[in-house]
Backbone bond lengths (Angstrom), bond angles and torsions (degrees), N, CA, C in turn:
res aa  C-N    CA-C-N  psi(-1)  N-CA   C-N-CA  omega(-1)  CA-C   N-CA-C  phi
1 M - - - 1.476 - - 1.542 110.19 -
2 R 1.391 115.45 -47.01 1.460 118.84 -179.35 1.523 110.17 -59.85
3 T 1.339 117.02 -38.92 1.492 120.90 179.75 1.516 110.12 -65.01
4 L 1.336 116.54 -43.22 1.458 120.67 179.90 1.527 110.44 -62.43
5 F 1.343 116.24 -42.85 1.456 120.66 -179.25 1.542 110.12 -62.65
6 G 1.331 113.65 -39.56 1.457 117.93 179.84 1.528 112.04 -64.13
7 L 1.353 114.63 -39.26 1.460 118.98 -179.96 1.538 110.51 -65.66
8 V 1.350 116.62 -36.82 1.459 121.25 178.55 1.517 110.51 -63.04
9 L 1.346 116.64 -45.46 1.459 120.38 178.72 1.508 111.45 -62.65
10 L 1.323 116.39 -41.59 1.457 121.78 177.16 1.523 111.34 -59.41
11 G 1.332 115.04 -42.39 1.465 119.62 179.75 1.538 111.28 -62.96
12 I 1.361 116.46 -40.71 1.468 120.57 178.41 1.505 109.01 -62.62
13 A 1.333 116.82 -44.93 1.469 120.64 -177.87 1.526 110.90 -62.78
14 L 1.333 116.90 -33.94 1.468 118.53 -178.36 1.520 110.09 -75.57
15 V 1.325 117.95 -30.86 1.464 120.79 -177.81 1.533 112.99 -78.73
16 L 1.360 115.95 -39.66 1.463 119.66 -177.65 1.506 110.82 -73.83
17 P 1.366 117.12 153.02 1.451 119.86 177.14 1.501 110.92 -63.67
18 R 1.310 117.35 158.77 1.456 121.92 -179.70 1.536 108.43 -61.09
19 G 1.340 117.08 131.50 1.450 122.22 178.70 1.509 115.24 86.28
20 A 1.365 115.78 -4.08 1.467 118.63 -176.88 1.512 113.09 -67.08
21 L 1.354 116.93 -24.82 1.458 120.09 178.99 1.509 111.87 -79.87
22 A 1.330 117.57 -17.36 1.450 121.21 178.94 1.510 110.40 -79.47
23 E 1.327 114.92 148.77 1.466 119.35 -178.95 1.541 109.10 -72.51
24 T 1.325 116.87 135.34 1.455 120.90 178.78 1.526 109.46 -79.70
25 P 1.326 117.74 124.66 1.494 120.46 178.57 1.517 110.68 -58.83
26 A 1.313 115.79 143.08 1.450 122.25 178.38 1.517 110.39 -142.85
27 L 1.311 115.39 146.80 1.449 122.81 177.80 1.537 107.23 -97.79
28 S 1.333 115.99 120.75 1.455 121.17 -178.35 1.544 111.68 -91.76
29 L 1.305 117.46 128.40 1.467 122.52 174.79 1.508 108.92 -114.87
30 S 1.319 118.48 125.74 1.467 123.73 179.71 1.510 110.67 -128.22
31 F 1.325 115.85 108.14 1.462 120.92 -179.94 1.541 108.24 -143.06
32 G 1.343 114.90 137.64 1.461 120.35 176.19 1.521 113.08 60.57
33 G 1.324 117.02 32.13 1.459 119.09 179.71 1.487 115.53 80.88
34 K 1.351 117.58 0.38 1.457 121.59 179.44 1.525 109.89 -111.92
35 T 1.320 117.69 140.24 1.460 122.37 -178.89 1.536 107.31 -126.35
36 H 1.314 114.21 135.57 1.491 119.65 175.10 1.499 107.93 -137.78
37 A 1.322 117.60 137.48 1.460 123.40 178.14 1.519 108.79 -107.97
38 Y 1.335 114.70 125.91 1.464 121.15 -178.88 1.527 109.01 -109.22
39 T 1.319 115.84 128.83 1.461 120.98 172.02 1.520 109.11 -81.42
40 A 1.325 115.70 165.00 1.451 120.25 175.84 1.526 111.17 -58.65
41 A 1.316 116.19 -42.17 1.469 120.34 -179.30 1.510 112.03 -62.19
42 E 1.359 117.34 -38.80 1.459 121.11 179.88 1.538 110.18 -66.86
43 L 1.288 115.96 -42.19 1.464 119.44 -178.92 1.538 111.12 -68.77
44 L 1.321 117.55 -42.61 1.437 121.12 -179.68 1.531 112.51 -66.67
45 A 1.332 116.24 -22.03 1.476 121.20 179.79 1.515 113.43 -85.31
46 R 1.339 117.05 -7.61 1.458 120.43 -178.09 1.535 110.82 -66.12
47 A 1.338 114.79 148.01 1.459 119.01 -179.17 1.507 113.87 -66.64
48 D 1.345 116.96 -24.77 1.474 120.92 178.92 1.514 112.87 -91.50
49 A 1.323 119.39 4.59 1.461 120.37 176.93 1.558 108.65 -66.24
50 A 1.315 114.88 138.51 1.470 118.89 -174.95 1.522 110.51 -144.37
51 T 1.295 115.09 162.67 1.485 120.58 172.51 1.507 107.37 -93.46
52 I 1.323 115.59 123.02 1.483 119.39 -179.80 1.524 110.15 -122.94
53 K 1.291 115.85 154.29 1.462 122.54 177.81 1.531 109.71 -115.43
54 I 1.308 115.64 131.26 1.457 123.01 175.78 1.534 106.59 -112.96
55 P 1.318 118.24 107.78 1.448 120.94 -173.76 1.531 114.55 -64.02
56 D 1.358 115.97 -34.21 1.451 118.83 -177.51 1.512 109.04 -135.93
57 D 1.328 116.41 78.59 1.473 121.08 -174.90 1.553 109.11 -67.52
58 V 1.361 115.83 130.52 1.466 121.61 -176.66 1.519 111.45 -62.66
59 T 1.312 118.23 -38.97 1.448 121.75 -174.83 1.524 112.66 -80.23
60 Y 1.349 114.44 -49.37 1.496 118.19 -178.41 1.502 113.60 -84.64
61 K 1.332 116.52 -13.48 1.486 121.85 176.60 1.529 110.40 59.71
62 R 1.293 115.99 39.88 1.460 121.67 175.93 1.507 107.40 -166.33
63 A 1.345 115.12 175.89 1.462 118.64 178.59 1.534 108.99 -72.25
64 M 1.363 113.83 140.87 1.467 119.78 -179.31 1.512 109.20 -138.96
65 T 1.330 115.62 149.88 1.446 122.38 175.33 1.517 108.31 -118.68
66 Y 1.353 115.53 135.20 1.439 119.79 -173.57 1.547 110.28 -133.91
67 Q 1.332 115.42 153.72 1.490 122.29 161.91 1.522 103.74 -89.80
68 A 1.305 117.68 127.76 1.456 120.37 -174.95 1.512 113.31 -151.18
69 V 1.320 116.37 162.65 1.474 122.48 174.01 1.522 107.22 -121.47
70 P 1.369 116.30 143.03 1.467 119.02 179.20 1.507 112.13 -65.23
71 L 1.302 118.85 131.25 1.463 122.52 -176.91 1.503 111.81 -60.12
72 L 1.344 117.52 -44.90 1.471 120.21 -177.93 1.525 111.58 -58.19
73 A 1.336 116.68 -42.30 1.468 120.00 179.37 1.522 110.28 -68.01
74 L 1.317 117.04 -35.59 1.460 120.49 -178.89 1.543 110.39 -67.64
75 L 1.336 115.33 -35.29 1.472 118.47 -179.11 1.527 110.70 -74.44
76 G 1.319 118.07 -27.06 1.461 120.96 -178.64 1.502 113.56 67.73
77 D 1.292 117.98 -141.78 1.460 122.35 -175.98 1.544 109.44 -88.51
78 V 1.327 114.27 76.74 1.466 119.89 -179.30 1.518 110.22 -73.65
79 D 1.306 117.11 138.29 1.465 123.16 176.78 1.539 109.82 -52.51
80 R 1.308 115.97 132.31 1.462 121.62 -178.94 1.548 111.50 -64.70
81 N 1.323 117.66 -17.85 1.459 120.66 178.52 1.554 111.46 -74.86
82 V 1.313 117.12 -15.06 1.447 120.62 176.64 1.537 107.84 -77.61
83 D 1.310 118.27 113.25 1.456 118.51 -178.22 1.516 114.87 -108.76
84 T 1.347 117.99 -3.74 1.433 120.94 -178.63 1.541 110.29 -143.72
85 I 1.330 115.16 141.87 1.448 121.62 172.17 1.532 107.84 -107.52
86 E 1.341 114.97 121.25 1.447 119.92 176.31 1.551 106.70 -90.01
87 A 1.313 115.17 109.94 1.486 120.19 -178.81 1.527 108.23 -101.45
88 A 1.320 115.55 107.85 1.458 122.26 -175.50 1.541 110.27 -104.05
89 A 1.330 114.91 132.87 1.464 121.82 177.42 1.536 109.23 -100.14
90 S 1.306 114.94 163.06 1.446 119.65 -176.98 1.520 113.87 -70.23
91 D 1.346 117.69 -14.33 1.459 121.07 -179.07 1.515 113.76 -96.97
92 G 1.345 118.49 8.70 1.454 120.67 178.63 1.510 114.61 99.39
93 F 1.319 118.27 -8.63 1.474 124.03 177.28 1.510 107.04 -72.14
94 V 1.353 117.45 132.08 1.462 121.70 -179.11 1.530 109.39 -137.13
95 S 1.329 117.04 111.40 1.462 122.00 -179.73 1.529 110.01 -98.86
96 Q 1.342 115.63 133.59 1.461 121.51 176.78 1.541 107.89 -97.98
97 I 1.300 116.18 104.52 1.481 121.74 -173.75 1.530 110.24 -104.59
98 P 1.337 118.81 117.99 1.465 121.03 177.86 1.553 111.53 -58.80
99 M 1.322 114.68 133.08 1.451 118.12 177.59 1.526 111.67 -61.55
100 A 1.333 115.27 -30.68 1.465 120.87 178.72 1.519 110.72 -62.95
101 L 1.314 116.79 -33.71 1.466 121.13 177.97 1.533 110.93 -65.82
102 V 1.320 115.37 -40.78 1.456 119.42 179.31 1.505 111.73 -69.15
103 R 1.375 116.63 -39.46 1.462 121.22 179.88 1.518 112.86 -65.06
104 K 1.309 117.86 -24.81 1.459 121.42 179.15 1.535 111.16 -59.43
105 G 1.343 115.44 -22.35 1.470 118.83 -179.86 1.519 112.27 -64.48
106 A 1.302 117.17 -21.95 1.482 120.26 177.43 1.507 112.62 -91.52
107 E 1.375 115.76 1.15 1.443 121.17 -176.17 1.518 111.45 -124.42
108 G 1.364 115.77 24.07 1.449 118.31 179.32 1.521 114.76 93.30
109 G 1.323 116.79 4.52 1.462 120.30 179.94 1.524 112.46 -95.65
110 S 1.300 117.02 -167.08 1.456 122.82 179.33 1.529 110.30 -60.95
111 I 1.335 116.90 138.65 1.482 120.52 -178.25 1.498 109.87 -104.65
112 A 1.313 117.49 125.05 1.443 124.23 -179.91 1.543 109.48 -89.18
113 W 1.337 115.34 134.66 1.457 122.25 177.50 1.523 110.94 -129.67
114 V 1.313 117.13 147.85 1.458 121.28 168.93 1.522 107.07 -98.60
115 A 1.351 114.24 107.70 1.451 118.84 179.61 1.530 108.78 -81.78
116 I 1.336 116.05 141.20 1.456 121.44 -175.75 1.517 110.09 -119.49
117 E 1.304 117.92 126.39 1.452 121.76 178.95 1.515 109.17 -82.06
118 D 1.310 115.18 117.55 1.454 121.36 177.37 1.522 109.22 -77.22
119 P 1.341 117.81 119.69 1.479 119.99 -179.54 1.504 111.93 -53.77
120 K 1.365 117.68 -27.33 1.444 120.61 -178.41 1.540 112.39 -81.41
121 A 1.318 115.61 -13.60 1.479 120.88 179.02 1.537 107.94 -141.44
122 P 1.330 119.57 68.93 1.450 121.52 -175.62 1.520 113.82 -63.91
123 W 1.306 115.15 149.91 1.479 121.99 176.99 1.540 109.31 -72.89
124 P 1.312 116.13 160.16 1.461 119.58 179.71 1.552 110.93 -67.25
125 N 1.294 114.61 147.76 1.490 120.21 175.68 1.506 109.97 -71.83
126 F 1.306 115.72 157.39 1.493 120.60 172.81 1.512 108.85 -66.33
127 A 1.291 116.94 155.01 1.456 121.04 179.37 1.540 110.33 -61.36
128 G 1.318 116.29 125.23 1.442 122.63 178.11 1.522 115.12 74.17
129 K 1.362 117.30 10.41 1.453 119.50 -179.11 1.532 110.53 -129.61
130 D 1.289 115.70 155.51 1.484 121.05 178.68 1.513 109.59 -98.83
131 A 1.335 116.27 51.52 1.452 120.28 -178.58 1.515 109.77 -157.86
132 S 1.330 116.72 150.69 1.469 122.14 176.56 1.545 108.85 -109.59
133 A 1.312 115.50 -171.94 1.486 120.46 176.08 1.502 111.68 -78.81
134 G 1.321 118.28 -4.58 1.476 120.72 -176.65 1.507 113.36 -84.13
135 P 1.346 115.09 179.06 1.465 125.50 13.17 1.540 113.94 -84.83
136 F 1.362 117.56 -14.36 1.430 120.47 177.67 1.531 109.43 -132.46
137 Y 1.323 115.62 149.28 1.478 120.50 -171.68 1.511 108.01 -153.36
138 L 1.310 116.66 127.22 1.500 121.27 179.04 1.549 107.62 -88.92
139 V 1.321 115.17 116.36 1.445 122.11 -177.45 1.527 110.06 -122.34
140 W 1.331 116.79 163.23 1.452 122.67 -174.92 1.535 110.94 -130.30
141 Q 1.283 116.67 133.62 1.457 121.86 169.71 1.522 108.69 -89.00
142 E 1.319 117.25 131.46 1.470 124.77 -178.53 1.517 111.48 49.09
143 P 1.311 118.02 61.22 1.465 122.34 -177.44 1.531 114.05 -60.10
144 Q 1.342 115.67 -25.39 1.453 119.53 -178.48 1.523 112.75 -66.62
145 L 1.319 118.04 -22.88 1.479 120.34 -178.38 1.512 112.52 -64.33
146 S 1.349 117.18 -33.80 1.462 120.15 -178.91 1.511 113.01 -115.54
147 G 1.324 117.36 7.85 1.463 120.03 -179.66 1.488 113.81 67.79
148 V 1.331 117.61 40.74 1.460 121.03 179.60 1.528 109.93 -67.81
149 G 1.329 117.59 130.47 1.448 122.23 -179.91 1.501 112.84 -80.48
150 S 1.341 116.11 158.59 1.460 121.05 -178.74 1.539 112.84 -63.67
151 E 1.340 117.57 -25.07 1.474 119.97 -179.69 1.521 111.71 -91.21
152 Q 1.323 116.68 9.65 1.468 120.85 176.35 1.523 111.13 -101.82
153 W 1.355 114.21 22.99 1.480 122.27 176.69 1.544 107.38 -119.58
154 P 1.289 120.51 63.76 1.458 120.89 -178.46 1.515 114.22 -67.92
155 Y 1.334 115.85 123.18 1.470 119.94 176.88 1.521 109.28 -103.04
156 Q 1.347 116.21 174.66 1.450 121.54 -171.99 1.545 109.74 49.70
157 L 1.323 113.95 41.31 1.466 122.37 -174.27 1.516 110.81 -64.38
158 A 1.347 116.33 133.25 1.467 121.52 -179.49 1.509 111.69 -112.45
159 S 1.343 118.19 -35.78 1.474 119.54 -177.23 1.515 112.16 -155.09
160 L 1.308 114.13 153.17 1.475 123.12 173.37 1.529 105.97 -126.19
161 T 1.329 115.98 125.08 1.460 121.04 -175.02 1.534 111.49 -132.54
162 G 1.296 116.42 133.26 1.463 120.74 175.59 1.518 111.94 -77.39
163 V 1.339 116.15 122.87 1.470 121.27 -176.44 1.541 110.70 -139.94
164 E 1.316 115.06 176.44 1.456 120.85 173.58 1.530 107.77 -78.48
165 S 1.345 114.85 163.20 1.466 119.42 178.28 1.521 109.80 -63.53
166 P 1.352 116.41 152.70 1.469 119.76 -175.82 1.534 114.94 -53.85
167 A 1.327 117.68 -42.38 1.458 119.89 -178.23 1.537 113.05 -66.06
168 H 1.350 117.06 -27.28 1.468 120.85 175.53 1.518 111.97 -78.34
169 R 1.337 115.03 -39.10 1.469 117.63 179.51 1.512 111.66 -72.65
170 W 1.334 117.24 -35.18 1.457 120.88 -175.84 1.522 108.60 -131.94
171 P 1.325 117.51 80.39 1.480 121.39 -177.16 1.543 113.95 -56.38
172 Q 1.341 116.01 -22.61 1.490 118.91 -177.91 1.498 112.74 -69.40
173 I 1.354 119.54 -11.34 1.461 118.43 177.97 1.529 113.13 -86.31
174 A 1.348 115.94 -7.50 1.448 120.88 -174.27 1.531 111.88 -82.26
175 V 1.342 117.23 145.69 1.466 121.71 176.84 1.525 108.38 -75.04
176 D 1.296 113.70 169.15 1.478 121.55 -179.95 1.544 109.36 -56.14
177 V 1.324 117.08 133.29 1.475 120.45 -177.91 1.543 111.98 -62.91
178 G 1.345 116.55 -22.24 1.463 120.14 -178.61 1.489 113.49 -80.41
179 L 1.328 120.36 -6.12 1.468 122.06 -179.96 1.524 109.47 -66.14
180 P 1.335 117.05 139.24 1.482 119.34 174.65 1.516 112.20 -58.38
181 E 1.306 115.82 154.54 1.461 121.08 -177.62 1.560 110.91 -60.73
182 D 1.340 114.91 -31.30 1.470 117.64 -177.64 1.507 113.94 -95.96
183 A 1.340 117.50 13.92 1.445 121.08 179.81 1.523 110.76 -65.26
184 P 1.324 119.33 135.78 1.468 121.90 179.47 1.529 113.04 -54.95
185 A 1.332 116.48 -36.43 1.492 120.47 -177.34 1.535 109.66 -67.58
186 R 1.324 117.58 -33.17 1.471 120.67 -179.52 1.580 107.43 -69.72
187 R 1.317 116.15 -43.92 1.460 119.21 174.33 1.549 110.07 -61.02
188 G 1.332 115.54 -40.65 1.445 120.88 -179.20 1.511 112.23 -60.93
189 Q 1.340 117.77 -34.20 1.471 119.61 176.92 1.544 111.17 -62.52
190 A 1.306 116.25 -41.47 1.471 120.82 178.64 1.528 111.28 -64.12
191 V 1.344 116.94 -41.98 1.447 122.39 -179.99 1.524 109.88 -67.83
192 F 1.355 116.70 -42.82 1.429 122.30 -179.84 1.540 110.87 -60.66
193 T 1.312 115.83 -40.39 1.463 119.83 -178.28 1.508 111.34 -62.77
194 V 1.352 117.37 -39.44 1.438 121.64 -178.61 1.525 112.39 -79.24
195 Q 1.326 115.73 -47.15 1.474 119.40 -168.32 1.526 114.94 -99.17
196 C 1.322 117.69 -19.81 1.472 119.49 -174.95 1.518 113.88 -113.11
197 M 1.315 116.72 -34.99 1.479 120.09 -176.05 1.537 114.09 -65.83
198 P 1.330 120.42 -20.82 1.449 117.74 175.35 1.542 113.14 -61.37
199 C 1.309 116.99 -19.65 1.475 120.79 179.66 1.512 113.07 -120.71
200 H 1.334 118.41 -28.95 1.452 122.55 -172.88 1.541 112.30 -117.86
201 R 1.320 115.33 154.34 1.459 121.46 172.01 1.513 109.36 -104.21
202 M 1.327 116.51 166.38 1.451 122.01 176.11 1.511 108.07 -130.30
203 K 1.335 115.91 109.34 1.480 122.34 -179.20 1.531 110.96 54.91
204 G 1.307 115.55 38.60 1.473 120.54 179.90 1.475 114.63 87.11
205 G 1.342 118.36 -11.87 1.446 122.26 -179.72 1.509 110.46 -83.38
206 G 1.326 118.17 130.33 1.449 124.09 179.97 1.503 111.58 132.31
207 A 1.313 117.12 175.16 1.462 120.71 -176.85 1.491 113.17 -124.72
208 A 1.339 118.01 -4.31 1.469 120.96 -175.91 1.519 112.77 -85.73
209 D 1.311 117.02 154.47 1.462 123.15 -179.62 1.528 112.25 -129.83
210 V 1.325 116.63 20.27 1.466 119.24 -176.74 1.513 112.46 -82.54
211 G 1.345 117.15 -49.35 1.446 122.31 -177.10 1.503 112.03 -114.31
212 P 1.340 117.31 175.35 1.468 120.17 -178.89 1.533 113.16 -73.82
213 D 1.319 114.22 159.06 1.477 121.21 171.65 1.506 109.06 -64.56
214 L 1.334 118.24 129.81 1.470 120.56 -176.06 1.544 111.33 -99.40
215 G 1.359 117.03 14.53 1.436 118.76 178.73 1.494 114.55 -125.62
216 Q 1.331 118.36 -7.17 1.433 121.53 -178.00 1.542 110.87 -156.60
217 P 1.286 120.23 152.23 1.482 127.22 -5.82 1.517 113.93 -71.06
218 M 1.341 117.16 -18.91 1.434 120.60 173.15 1.537 108.26 -129.02
219 G 1.338 116.52 155.55 1.430 121.29 174.21 1.516 110.44 -90.33
220 P 1.335 118.85 149.30 1.476 120.81 -177.10 1.533 114.30 -59.42
221 T 1.336 117.62 -26.94 1.469 119.27 178.90 1.537 110.25 -70.92
222 Q 1.310 117.94 -13.30 1.457 120.24 179.74 1.521 113.37 -86.03
223 Y 1.328 116.95 -14.08 1.449 118.58 179.53 1.525 113.27 -132.32
224 M 1.351 117.63 3.92 1.458 121.76 175.88 1.521 108.78 -133.23
225 T 1.316 116.00 149.12 1.456 120.82 174.61 1.523 109.52 -75.78
226 D 1.328 116.60 161.68 1.444 120.14 176.09 1.524 111.44 -58.20
227 E 1.319 116.16 -42.11 1.461 120.95 -179.25 1.537 110.59 -65.28
228 G 1.327 115.75 -39.43 1.484 119.08 176.71 1.510 111.36 -62.93
229 L 1.328 117.26 -39.98 1.454 120.96 179.33 1.515 111.02 -66.20
230 R 1.341 115.85 -42.21 1.473 120.29 178.32 1.528 110.45 -59.16
231 R 1.303 116.84 -44.66 1.461 121.32 -178.94 1.536 110.05 -67.44
232 L 1.325 116.89 -38.72 1.466 121.07 179.42 1.517 111.41 -62.66
233 I 1.338 115.54 -41.79 1.467 120.40 -177.69 1.532 110.72 -74.56
234 R 1.302 116.40 -39.05 1.469 119.55 -178.99 1.539 111.03 -71.97
235 N 1.312 116.93 -42.46 1.450 122.25 -177.17 1.526 110.13 -152.12
236 P 1.321 116.69 89.06 1.484 119.33 -173.93 1.529 113.78 -55.41
237 A 1.308 117.75 -35.71 1.463 122.11 -177.38 1.530 111.82 -66.22
238 S 1.373 117.47 -18.32 1.437 119.29 179.55 1.534 112.22 -79.06
239 V 1.374 115.02 -9.95 1.456 119.35 -179.42 1.558 110.99 -109.54
240 R 1.327 114.47 -44.96 1.478 117.94 177.22 1.528 108.64 -158.23
241 T 1.324 115.93 150.88 1.458 120.51 179.36 1.514 110.08 -135.06
242 W 1.331 115.02 153.33 1.464 121.85 174.09 1.519 107.90 -158.79
243 P 1.300 119.51 158.08 1.472 121.29 -172.17 1.501 115.39 -56.54
244 E 1.342 118.27 -36.13 1.445 120.54 -177.36 1.534 112.92 -97.89
245 Q 1.304 117.77 23.52 1.463 122.54 -179.14 1.518 109.48 -59.92
246 R 1.316 116.11 128.36 1.470 120.99 -175.62 1.533 113.40 -122.40
247 M 1.323 117.23 -19.25 1.467 118.94 -176.02 1.526 110.32 -67.26
248 P 1.356 116.02 127.35 1.470 119.33 178.06 1.540 108.97 -81.80
249 G 1.325 117.32 163.87 1.430 121.18 172.98 1.509 110.33 -85.62
250 F 1.318 116.99 146.30 1.464 122.06 179.66 1.526 108.10 -111.98
251 D 1.324 116.01 96.49 1.462 119.44 179.50 1.539 108.64 -80.68
252 E 1.344 115.73 -176.35 1.460 119.59 -174.96 1.516 114.29 -64.38
253 T 1.343 117.34 -21.45 1.456 119.55 178.08 1.531 111.28 -73.32
254 K 1.332 116.77 -25.83 1.484 120.78 179.27 1.529 112.19 -98.64
255 L 1.334 115.96 -27.91 1.474 119.84 -176.47 1.510 107.13 -148.39
256 S 1.325 117.42 110.91 1.453 122.00 178.81 1.536 110.26 -65.43
257 D 1.324 115.17 162.80 1.474 119.00 177.37 1.523 109.74 -60.47
258 E 1.346 116.29 -38.41 1.465 119.65 -179.47 1.538 111.41 -65.62
259 D 1.317 115.88 -40.78 1.468 119.29 177.76 1.507 112.25 -68.46
260 L 1.340 115.67 -36.15 1.480 119.31 177.65 1.504 110.01 -64.43
261 D 1.346 118.29 -44.67 1.457 120.00 176.28 1.511 111.30 -59.90
262 A 1.346 116.60 -39.37 1.464 121.27 -179.79 1.524 111.95 -63.23
263 V 1.360 116.41 -40.31 1.455 120.28 179.15 1.542 110.19 -64.25
264 I 1.337 116.96 -40.81 1.453 118.86 -178.90 1.533 109.51 -69.28
265 A 1.354 117.70 -35.67 1.460 120.19 175.77 1.541 110.27 -63.83
266 Y 1.323 117.27 -37.76 1.445 121.53 178.27 1.533 111.00 -65.51
267 L 1.334 115.82 -44.31 1.477 119.91 -179.86 1.524 111.13 -63.19
268 A 1.345 116.14 -38.13 1.476 120.29 176.25 1.508 110.36 -64.99
269 H 1.332 115.84 -44.55 1.478 120.37 -179.00 1.534 111.34 -61.76
270 M 1.329 116.11 -37.32 1.466 120.91 -175.74 1.518 113.53 -86.66
271 A 1.348 118.02 -4.37 1.470 119.90 -179.76 1.511 110.65 -61.92
272 P 1.346 119.13 138.90 1.458 121.72 -179.77 1.522 110.98 -53.11
273 G 1.352 114.08 129.33 1.459 119.30 178.48 1.510 114.33 86.00
274 A 1.370 118.23 -1.33 1.476 120.21 -176.71 1.507 111.44 -81.93
275 R 1.340 118.85 -17.15 1.462 119.10 -178.37 1.529 109.67 -143.77
């Protein structure tokens, strides 16, 4: 019986086209209680699909050309109460992207696109890895117009979900309400949300599973010097290395000295027992 079953499966495999047994990748969109999964073929067949050029791609670090659809058009008539898009990648990276940032694309700001990897023309693999940024990748035209951060370009994108802003979903990530508006730690919270939360949580708040929680059981400022933290953020390999190291370095083009100081002030403020 086992032999007969095996022959049947073999027959199916020979009849079906190559790759037909594999699951077709799809991008899931969940907004307003409705979920729809788009395959690459469906997205590429849309009337608003276009060829776009990104002169300085954040991930590939060079000029890239993509087939893509505009994110705003893909979202359609999204409820105005949705203020954040949670962009989750297949590797656990989760970027919290303000809906207001995406809407700026219709007002002369940076334009967000969902780039689609055509199976017939795959994108290049990352250096030393057997994987590309596909099958879906959120890219931005003229990111400098709206101040788009380097961590707001999620690749290997799996889903886009309409959610509340991070501070509303996870109140524990917020600084003390009594802090002055111009306090470095308050600015640091905003920078942390954009540049750090895609990989790290803060006191359990967040959706990413790539890096460690930076608020518990101890905060990094409790066991590292400020200089050590600066070096770790600028160039992780200059502080410690291991085979599966994934954290990228944040140079001045990704994180200004002022923003770096603000993040460290935020981490100190959020350390257990600090307030």
